[in-house]
C-alpha positions, 0 to 999 in steps of 0.5 A: 342246305338250308341251315348252313344258310342260314348260319352263313348269311347270320355271321355279318350281323355280328359284325361291329356295326351290329354291336355298337348299334346296339350297346353303343347307342349307335341305332342308325349305325350302317355299315359301308357297301365294303365292309358288307362285302368284306362281311359276306365274303368272311363269312362264306369262306370262313363257315365253309357251307359248300363241299368245295369252292367256298374262296371263290363264291366267298370272293363271288359274292363280295363282288356281287355286292359292290355290283347291286349297289353301284360300285366297281372292284379292280384289283390284280388277280394275285392280290384277290387269291392272296387275300382270300386265302390268307382270310380263309387261314385265319391270318386276315382279320375282317377290317383288313379285309374290308379296309383292302376291299375298300381301296379296291372299290369305287362309289357308283359314280 
């Protein structure tokens, strides 16, 4: 399990902000909370680190990421299920997921 967890948690480091930070000379390029939450959700949903519950776990990690950073998330259940299933099927690109997450979240007040 340690190997799987290490692999899953390294995937978000390969998202665009990391590549831009190294190759594009943008040393302070920092992801937004919705981008980071989308990266963690994608890492878990796509990598299938556990036998069952990867879609639920990926979404839960994203929501916890928002909560720990003071954000709130509000979306209809049907919308969540549709988007997470699309992500699992490879039909939802990470950038589109991050945009959808951003539209459903509210920053801290």
